[in-house]
ROLO-871234 format. One record per atom (N, C-alpha, C): residue number from 0; residue in one letter; x negated, y, z. Coordinates in nm, 4 decimals. Example, Ala and Ser with C-alpha at 12.3 -4.5 7.8 and 13.67 -1.06 7.14 Angstrom:
BEGIN
    i  aa        px        py        pz
    0   a   -1.3190   -0.5690    0.7800
    0   a   -1.2300   -0.4500    0.7800
    0   a   -1.3200   -0.3300    0.7800
    1   s   -1.2850   -0.2250    0.7080
    1   s   -1.3670   -0.1060    0.7140
    1   s   -1.2900    0.0030    0.7870
This chain:
BEGIN
    i  aa        px        py        pz
    0   m   -9.0254    2.6652   10.6581
    0   m   -8.9651    2.7901   10.6986
    0   m   -8.8613    2.7620   10.8076
    1   l   -8.8694    2.8374   10.9163
    1   l   -8.7711    2.8261   11.0236
    1   l   -8.6513    2.9142   10.9908
    2   q   -8.5310    2.8639   11.0193
    2   q   -8.4114    2.9423   10.9922
    2   q   -8.3215    2.9456   11.1145
    3   y   -8.2657    3.0643   11.1382
    3   y   -8.1754    3.0861   11.2505
    3   y   -8.0508    3.1547   11.1976
    4   t   -7.9396    3.1329   11.2651
    4   t   -7.8192    3.2094   11.2393
    4   t   -7.7895    3.2868   11.3667
    5   s   -7.7744    3.4179   11.3519
    5   s   -7.7461    3.5029   11.4670
    5   s   -7.6055    3.5589   11.4548
    6   s   -7.5301    3.5475   11.5630
    6   s   -7.3940    3.6007   11.5665
    6   s   -7.3817    3.7195   11.6616
    7   s   -7.4962    3.7648   11.7153
    7   s   -7.4913    3.8762   11.8103
    7   s   -7.6297    3.9384   11.8265
    8   l   -7.6306    4.0562   11.8882
    8   l   -7.7574    4.1215   11.9199
    8   l   -7.8393    4.0331   12.0138
    9   k   -7.7696    3.9683   12.1063
    9   k   -7.8371    3.8808   12.2029
    9   k   -7.9065    3.7644   12.1317
   10   e   -7.8411    3.7040   12.0352
   10   e   -7.9007    3.5915   11.9629
   10   e   -8.0204    3.6368   11.8793
   11   t   -8.0105    3.7546   11.8180
   11   t   -8.1261    3.8092   11.7458
   11   t   -8.2403    3.8331   11.8436
   12   g   -8.2064    3.8810   11.9629
   12   g   -8.3065    3.8998   12.0677
   12   g   -8.3733    3.7699   12.1093
   13   q   -8.2983    3.6622   12.1124
   13   q   -8.3554    3.5319   12.1473
   13   q   -8.4553    3.4857   12.0413
   14   v   -8.4252    3.5122   11.9150
   14   v   -8.5187    3.4783   11.8068
   14   v   -8.6478    3.5581   11.8269
   15   a   -8.6341    3.6881   11.8534
   15   a   -8.7516    3.7730   11.8763
   15   a   -8.8311    3.7252   11.9970
   16   n   -8.7625    3.6862   12.1018
   16   n   -8.8290    3.6376   12.2234
   16   n   -8.9074    3.5099   12.1948
   17   n   -8.8498    3.4186   12.1181
   17   n   -8.9196    3.2942   12.0820
   17   n   -9.0461    3.3235   12.0022
   18   i   -9.0383    3.4193   11.9116
   18   i   -9.1554    3.4561   11.8321
   18   i   -9.2596    3.5246   11.9195
   19   a   -9.2150    3.6115   12.0102
   19   a   -9.3072    3.6843   12.0985
   19   a   -9.3917    3.5884   12.1816
   20   k   -9.3348    3.4783   12.2239
   20   k   -9.4068    3.3805   12.3063
   20   k   -9.5268    3.3204   12.2335
   21   k   -9.5242    3.3197   12.1009
   21   k   -9.6301    3.2572   12.0219
   21   k   -9.7380    3.3562   11.9772
   22   l   -9.7169    3.4841   11.9990
   22   l   -9.8099    3.5856   11.9508
   22   l   -9.9351    3.5933   12.0369
   23   k  -10.0483    3.6124   11.9705
   23   k  -10.1771    3.6162   12.0397
   23   k  -10.2500    3.7484   12.0210
   24   g  -10.2015    3.8318   11.9306
   24   g  -10.2677    3.9582   11.8981
   24   g  -10.3288    3.9495   11.7594
   25   g  -10.3254    4.0591   11.6898
   25   g  -10.3799    4.0634   11.5543
   25   g  -10.2822    4.0213   11.4475
   26   e  -10.1581    3.9876   11.4858
   26   e  -10.0601    3.9457   11.3860
   26   e  -10.0020    4.0661   11.3110
   27   l   -9.9583    4.0362   11.1926
   27   l   -9.8861    4.1315   11.1088
   27   l   -9.7539    4.0661   11.0747
   28   i   -9.6444    4.1290   11.1156
   28   i   -9.5116    4.0761   11.0879
   28   i   -9.4447    4.1673   10.9867
   29   a   -9.4046    4.1100   10.8743
   29   a   -9.3404    4.1841   10.7665
   29   a   -9.1925    4.1489   10.7649
   30   l   -9.1075    4.2511   10.7794
   30   l   -8.9633    4.2301   10.7844
   30   l   -8.8983    4.2725   10.6532
   31   y   -8.8092    4.1867   10.6045
   31   y   -8.7403    4.2089   10.4781
   31   y   -8.5900    4.1980   10.5015
   32   g   -8.5124    4.2800   10.4330
   32   g   -8.3671    4.2710   10.4428
   32   g   -8.3029    4.4050   10.4170
   33   n   -8.1769    4.4011   10.3804
   33   n   -8.1017    4.5231   10.3515
   33   n   -8.0699    4.5988   10.4789
   34   l   -8.0171    4.7199   10.4624
   34   l   -7.9712    4.7994   10.5764
   34   l   -7.8683    4.7204   10.6568
   35   g   -7.8786    4.7291   10.7881
   35   g   -7.7791    4.6678   10.8742
   35   g   -7.7902    4.5184   10.8929
   36   t   -7.9037    4.4601   10.8565
   36   t   -7.9167    4.3147   10.8709
   36   t   -7.9863    4.2732   11.0002
   37   g   -8.0397    4.3695   11.0767
   37   g   -8.0948    4.3354   11.2075
   37   g   -8.2435    4.3567   11.2258
   38   k   -8.3096    4.4204   11.1330
   38   k   -8.4551    4.4389   11.1437
   38   k   -8.4930    4.5215   11.2667
   39   t   -8.4278    4.6357   11.2850
   39   t   -8.4611    4.7210   11.3994
   39   t   -8.4187    4.6552   11.5305
   40   v   -8.3059    4.5883   11.5312
   40   v   -8.2621    4.5136   11.6493
   40   v   -8.3698    4.4125   11.6877
   41   f   -8.4240    4.3443   11.5885
   41   f   -8.5300    4.2462   11.6112
   41   f   -8.6533    4.3126   11.6740
   42   v   -8.6956    4.4267   11.6187
   42   v   -8.8156    4.4948   11.6699
   42   v   -8.7931    4.5399   11.8143
   43   k   -8.6762    4.5925   11.8443
   43   k   -8.6454    4.6347   11.9815
   43   k   -8.6536    4.5165   12.0774
   44   a   -8.5980    4.4043   12.0370
   44   a   -8.6006    4.2847   12.1218
   44   a   -8.7421    4.2306   12.1362
   45   l   -8.8198    4.2362   12.0291
   45   l   -8.9592    4.1924   12.0341
   45   l   -9.0369    4.2796   12.1328
   46   a   -9.0153    4.4110   12.1247
   46   a   -9.0821    4.5038   12.2169
   46   a   -9.0446    4.4723   12.3612
   47   k   -8.9181    4.4477   12.3849
   47   k   -8.8735    4.4130   12.5204
   47   k   -8.9398    4.2842   12.5680
   48   a   -8.9475    4.1850   12.4807
   48   a   -9.0111    4.0573   12.5160
   48   a   -9.1588    4.0754   12.5471
   49   l   -9.2208    4.1780   12.4897
   49   l   -9.3621    4.2069   12.5163
   49   l   -9.3804    4.2947   12.6397
   50   g   -9.2704    4.3301   12.7043
   50   g   -9.2778    4.4091   12.8272
   50   g   -9.2755    4.5595   12.8071
   51   i   -9.2443    4.6046   12.6872
   51   i   -9.2376    4.7487   12.6606
   51   i   -9.1080    4.8022   12.7189
   52   k   -9.1200    4.9025   12.8043
   52   k   -9.0032    4.9578   12.8714
   52   k   -8.9489    5.0828   12.8012
   53   e   -9.0282    5.1411   12.7131
   53   e   -8.9846    5.2601   12.6402
   53   e   -8.8688    5.2257   12.5469
   54   n   -8.7908    5.3280   12.5136
   54   n   -8.6856    5.3110   12.4154
   54   n   -8.7507    5.3048   12.2768
   55   v   -8.7420    5.1912   12.2126
   55   v   -8.8023    5.1719   12.0806
   55   v   -8.7021    5.2173   11.9756
   56   t   -8.7457    5.3129   11.8945
   56   t   -8.6607    5.3633   11.7869
   56   t   -8.7340    5.3455   11.6550
   57   s   -8.6562    5.3357   11.5494
   57   s   -8.7169    5.3159   11.4189
   57   s   -8.7891    5.4435   11.3745
   58   p   -8.9134    5.4312   11.3324
   58   p   -8.9909    5.5485   11.2904
   58   p   -8.9645    5.5881   11.1450
   59   t   -8.8376    5.5974   11.1087
   59   t   -8.7994    5.6210   10.9701
   59   t   -8.8637    5.7470   10.9114
   60   f   -8.8682    5.8550   10.9868
   60   f   -8.9185    5.9808   10.9321
   60   f   -9.0674    6.0029   10.9571
   61   v   -9.1229    5.9365   11.0594
   61   v   -9.2659    5.9532   11.0891
   61   v   -9.3485    5.8341   11.0406
   62   l   -9.2835    5.7316   10.9908
   62   l   -9.3429    5.6080   10.9372
   62   l   -9.3979    5.5135   11.0424
   63   l   -9.4557    5.5642   11.1523
   63   l   -9.5246    5.4756   11.2459
   63   l   -9.5087    5.5247   11.3890
   64   r   -9.4843    5.4320   11.4803
   64   r   -9.4859    5.4590   11.6248
   64   r   -9.5673    5.3478   11.6900
   65   a   -9.6451    5.3854   11.7886
   65   a   -9.7269    5.2881   11.8614
   65   a   -9.6822    5.2846   12.0075
   66   y   -9.6781    5.1642   12.0632
   66   y   -9.6357    5.1429   12.2014
   66   y   -9.7410    5.0592   12.2729
   67   d   -9.7745    5.0994   12.3949
   67   d   -9.8689    5.0222   12.4754
   67   d   -9.8033    4.8942   12.5239
   68   v   -9.8804    4.7859   12.5207
   68   v   -9.8342    4.6544   12.5657
   68   v   -9.9275    4.6093   12.6767
   69   e   -9.8723    4.5484   12.7782
   69   e   -9.9522    4.5038   12.8925
   69   e   -9.9732    4.3521   12.8912
   70   k   -9.9960    4.2963   12.7754
   70   k  -10.0230    4.1527   12.7648
   70   k  -10.1730    4.1302   12.7560
   71   k  -10.2153    4.0108   12.7880
   71   k  -10.3576    3.9800   12.7908
   71   k  -10.4269    4.0060   12.6571
   72   h  -10.3691    3.9583   12.5483
   72   h  -10.4357    3.9681   12.4190
   72   h  -10.3766    4.0757   12.3267
   73   i  -10.2613    4.1290   12.3637
   73   i  -10.1991    4.2329   12.2814
   73   i  -10.1969    4.3626   12.3615
   74   k  -10.2616    4.4637   12.3089
   74   k  -10.2688    4.5919   12.3790
   74   k  -10.1738    4.6960   12.3219
   75   e  -10.1278    4.6723   12.1971
   75   e  -10.0438    4.7731   12.1333
   75   e   -9.9512    4.7089   12.0303
   76   l   -9.8275    4.7585   12.0268
   76   l   -9.7328    4.7230   11.9218
   76   l   -9.7225    4.8443   11.8310
   77   v   -9.7475    4.8244   11.7031
   77   v   -9.7357    4.9311   11.6047
   77   v   -9.6159    4.8975   11.5163
   78   h   -9.5165    4.9859   11.5216
   78   h   -9.3920    4.9673   11.4487
   78   h   -9.3931    5.0625   11.3293
   79   v   -9.3861    5.0063   11.2098
   79   v   -9.3902    5.0837   11.0866
   79   v   -9.2562    5.0663   11.0146
   80   d   -9.2031    5.1767   10.9628
   80   d   -9.0797    5.1716   10.8856
   80   d   -9.1065    5.2365   10.7499
   81   c   -9.1024    5.1571   10.6459
   81   c   -9.1354    5.2058   10.5109
   81   c   -9.0129    5.2472   10.4303
   82   y   -8.8977    5.2590   10.4942
   82   y   -8.7751    5.2919   10.4211
   82   y   -8.7895    5.4203   10.3410
   83   r   -8.8498    5.5221   10.3997
   83   r   -8.8656    5.6512   10.3325
   83   r   -9.0069    5.6721   10.2788
   84   l   -9.0800    5.5646   10.2639
   84   l   -9.2168    5.5741   10.2129
   84   l   -9.2157    5.6337   10.0723
   85   k   -9.2912    5.7396   10.0545
   85   k   -9.2964    5.8058    9.9232
   85   k   -9.4080    5.7499    9.8372
   86   a   -9.5215    5.7222    9.8988
   86   a   -9.6366    5.6703    9.8240
   86   a   -9.7189    5.5817    9.9172
   87   p   -9.7766    5.4731    9.8649
   87   p   -9.8584    5.3845    9.9482
   87   p   -9.9718    5.4579   10.0211
   88   e  -10.0177    5.5672    9.9640
   88   e  -10.1254    5.6431   10.0265
   88   e  -10.0835    5.6983   10.1629
   89   d   -9.9526    5.7173   10.1816
   89   d   -9.9039    5.7663   10.3105
   89   d   -9.9418    5.6713   10.4233
   90   l   -9.9439    5.5417   10.3947
   90   l   -9.9810    5.4430   10.4960
   90   l  -10.1291    5.4541   10.5320
   91   i  -10.2098    5.4860   10.4347
   91   i  -10.3529    5.5061   10.4602
   91   i  -10.3705    5.6299   10.5474
   92   d  -10.2957    5.7341   10.5161
   92   d  -10.3054    5.8596   10.5903
   92   d  -10.2691    5.8436   10.7374
   93   i  -10.1778    5.7540   10.7699
   93   i  -10.1392    5.7348   10.9099
   93   i  -10.2251    5.6297   10.9806
   94   g  -10.3220    5.5741   10.9103
   94   g  -10.4170    5.4815   10.9732
   94   g  -10.3715    5.3376   10.9842
   95   l  -10.2753    5.2968   10.9045
   95   l  -10.2244    5.1596   10.9137
   95   l  -10.3348    5.0558   10.8946
   96   g  -10.4272    5.0815   10.8044
   96   g  -10.5357    4.9864   10.7791
   96   g  -10.6160    4.9541   10.9042
   97   d  -10.6399    5.0537   10.9875
   97   d  -10.7145    5.0324   11.1123
   97   d  -10.6362    4.9442   11.2092
   98   y  -10.5061    4.9661   11.2152
   98   y  -10.4234    4.8850   11.3048
   98   y  -10.4179    4.7399   11.2581
   99   i  -10.4070    4.7193   11.1278
   99   i  -10.3912    4.5838   11.0738
   99   i  -10.5126    4.4961   11.1035
  100   i  -10.6303    4.5536   11.1112
  100   i  -10.7503    4.4720   11.1348
  100   i  -10.7863    4.4581   11.2829
  101   d  -10.7157    4.5292   11.3694
  101   d  -10.7434    4.5238   11.5132
  101   d  -10.6796    4.3982   11.5728
  102   q  -10.7605    4.3132   11.6318
  102   q  -10.7131    4.1854   11.6862
  102   q  -10.6342    4.1993   11.8165
  103   q  -10.6257    4.3205   11.8693
  103   q  -10.5459    4.3426   11.9905
  103   q  -10.4178    4.4198   11.9609
  104   v  -10.3868    4.4337   11.8339
  104   v  -10.2686    4.5081   11.7920
  104   v  -10.1738    4.4149   11.7172
  105   l  -10.0465    4.4276   11.7476
  105   l   -9.9410    4.3591   11.6741
  105   l   -9.8747    4.4638   11.5858
  106   v   -9.8748    4.4415   11.4560
  106   v   -9.8132    4.5343   11.3609
  106   v   -9.6853    4.4712   11.3069
  107   v   -9.5757    4.5474   11.3157
  107   v   -9.4473    4.5024   11.2624
  107   v   -9.4023    4.6067   11.1608
  108   i   -9.3758    4.5616   11.0383
  108   i   -9.3399    4.6527   10.9295
  108   i   -9.1988    4.6242   10.8801
  109   e   -9.1094    4.7227   10.8975
  109   e   -8.9766    4.7141   10.8379
  109   e   -8.9852    4.7631   10.6939
  110   w   -8.9032    4.7047   10.6073
  110   w   -8.9027    4.7375   10.4646
  110   w   -9.0380    4.7045   10.4021
  111   a   -9.0927    4.5910   10.4375
  111   a   -9.2243    4.5485   10.3885
  111   a   -9.2263    4.5279   10.2375
  112   d   -9.1106    4.5114   10.1769
  112   d   -9.1049    4.4936   10.0314
  112   d   -9.1521    4.6184    9.9571
  113   k   -9.1653    4.7306   10.0260
  113   k   -9.2129    4.8539    9.9629
  113   k   -9.3654    4.8618    9.9608
  114   i   -9.4307    4.7600   10.0164
  114   i   -9.5772    4.7577   10.0211
  114   i   -9.6280    4.6467    9.9311
  115   i   -9.7218    4.6803    9.8467
  115   i   -9.7836    4.5811    9.7593
  115   i   -9.9149    4.5370    9.8228
  116   g   -9.9410    4.4079    9.8206
  116   g  -10.0701    4.3571    9.8658
  116   g  -10.0854    4.3400   10.0159
  117   l   -9.9777    4.3026   10.0847
  117   l   -9.9930    4.2713   10.2269
  117   l  -10.0837    4.1491   10.2413
  118   p  -10.1618    4.1422   10.3478
  118   p  -10.2489    4.0254   10.3662
  118   p  -10.1696    3.8944   10.3688
  119   d  -10.2312    3.7890   10.3216
  119   d  -10.1663    3.6569   10.3180
  119   d  -10.1274    3.6079   10.4571
  120   r  -10.1965    3.6560   10.5582
  120   r  -10.1703    3.6108   10.6951
  120   r  -10.0406    3.6670   10.7527
  121   a   -9.9748    3.7574   10.6797
  121   a   -9.8520    3.8199   10.7291
  121   a   -9.7452    3.7138   10.7568
  122   i   -9.6796    3.7291   10.8693
  122   i   -9.5640    3.6468   10.9036
  122   i   -9.4447    3.7175   10.8412
  123   k   -9.3776    3.6523   10.7499
  123   k   -9.2672    3.7144   10.6780
  123   k   -9.1348    3.6689   10.7393
  124   i   -9.0528    3.7669   10.7743
  124   i   -8.9222    3.7374   10.8325
  124   i   -8.8158    3.8054   10.7467
  125   y   -8.7207    3.7250   10.6997
  125   y   -8.6155    3.7718   10.6105
  125   y   -8.4825    3.7761   10.6854
  126   f   -8.4122    3.8880   10.6748
  126   f   -8.2823    3.9075   10.7381
  126   f   -8.1771    3.9164   10.6280
  127   e   -8.0750    3.8341   10.6426
  127   e   -7.9723    3.8282   10.5387
  127   e   -7.8332    3.8421   10.6005
  128   y   -7.7536    3.9285   10.5427
  128   y   -7.6157    3.9499   10.5843
  128   y   -7.5315    3.8305   10.5396
  129   i   -7.4647    3.7665   10.6332
  129   i   -7.3724    3.6584   10.5991
  129   i   -7.2294    3.7117   10.6021
  130   d   -7.1923    3.7711   10.7155
  130   d   -7.0646    3.8399   10.7269
  130   d   -7.0771    3.9443   10.8369
  131   e   -6.9664    4.0083   10.8701
  131   e   -6.9681    4.1194   10.9659
  131   e   -7.0404    4.0856   11.0965
  132   k   -7.0338    3.9613   11.1394
  132   k   -7.0942    3.9238   11.2679
  132   k   -7.2123    3.8291   11.2568
  133   k   -7.2413    3.7771   11.1400
  133   k   -7.3473    3.6772   11.1269
  133   k   -7.4596    3.7246   11.0369
  134   r   -7.5818    3.6891   11.0815
  134   r   -7.7011    3.7160   11.0024
  134   r   -7.7840    3.5882   10.9963
  135   k   -7.8473    3.5677   10.8833
  135   k   -7.9420    3.4569   10.8681
  135   k   -8.0812    3.5172   10.8822
  136   i   -8.1623    3.4562   10.9679
  136   i   -8.2995    3.5012   10.9896
  136   i   -8.3917    3.3857   10.9516
  137   s   -8.4792    3.4097   10.8550
  137   s   -8.5732    3.3069   10.8066
  137   s   -8.7146    3.3529   10.8347
  138   v   -8.7915    3.2666   10.9002
  138   v   -8.9302    3.2985   10.9367
  138   v   -9.0229    3.2121   10.8535
  139   d   -9.1087    3.2779   10.7762
  139   d   -9.2028    3.2083   10.6880
  139   d   -9.3431    3.2220   10.7448
  140   k   -9.3935    3.1172   10.8014
  140   k   -9.5295    3.1023   10.8540
  140   k   -9.5336    3.0593   10.9937
């Protein structure tokens, strides 16, 4: 497991940028951590590293937002936020299953702990509050 300590938004962005460089398409990234630990900051930085110019916001109330990516092997970033997920069936209704199997789509799920049975191939990233300015970021896979 890779571990990072972030003391700023910029440092969290650097972690996201390092991960973005290794992505080939078809990945599923599952984010874990309490409120305010940096999950959305990470997704915004990841989107920027992938060349997305749109303002990336957390899809807390709509569950899912998709962004076009202009990379060779990744055509779309799908950002899912399960914080307000009422039932797992809601994910089926929004078509998450189709995105997860598409090899040209990168799926990033915030609050992944609310989903049972994520594929084993998921890259799990844990965000932990250390203090007001520091976060521990652990990447499993």
